[in-house]
N, C-alpha and C positions, 0 to 999 in steps of 0.2 A: 720628338717625332709623332707621338700620339695626339698632341694637341694640335699639330699642323693637319693631321688627318681629320680631326673633328672640324677644324676650321674649313678645310676643303668640302667636307660633306654639308656643312652649314651653308657655304657660299655657293654650291651647286643646287641645293634643295631649299629654296627661300622660305618654304612652310616652316621651317625650324627656327626661323628668326621672328615670327610673329606671336608675340607673348600672348595676345588675346585669344588666339586659336588654341593655344597650348594649355589651357586651363586644366588643373587637376579635376578629373572626372569626366571631362567632355571630350577628351580624344585619347587615342591609344598610343601615346608617345612610346611607351615601351615596345610597341611593334614597329613604329616609324624608324628608329635608329638602326635596328640590324637590317631592315630592308634597304634603307637609303644608304647605309654603309656598303652593303653588298653590291648594290649598283654603282656606287661611287668606285669601288675597287674594280669592278668588271670594266667600267668606262676607262680607267686608268690602264688596265691591260689592253684594251683594244687601241688606245692612244700610244702605246709603247712605253708608258712610264709617265712621271709628272716631276714637278720641281723637288719634292720630297725625296724621291729616289735618286734624283741627280745629285741634291746636296749631300747625301749619305753614301753615294756612289754605289748604289743597289741596283738590281735588275728585277722586274716583276717576275713571279713565279710563271710557269706555264699555265695555260688555261685549264688543262686536266688536272694539275696539282691544286690549283686554287679551287676548282669545283669539288673535287674529291676531299679536300680538307674541310670544307663546310658540311658535307653530307656524312662524314664519319665512316666513308667506305673506301678510303685510300688503302691500297694495298702495300705492304712492306716487302 
């Protein structure tokens, strides 16, 4: 499932497929992945799910749960 997620991020954000742009020391790839992954997950939520969720018969979390889990401020 994780590999499908990475594939979804890469297919949505084409910058991640250009090896010439992603040379070590020339771009902050360590910053790109978390941001692109967050945006891809947020887009998935807004669309009501994706193929991965359908294959595994899952539903996306509520927007509040998703945003709270990333900020570390989720109340128990």
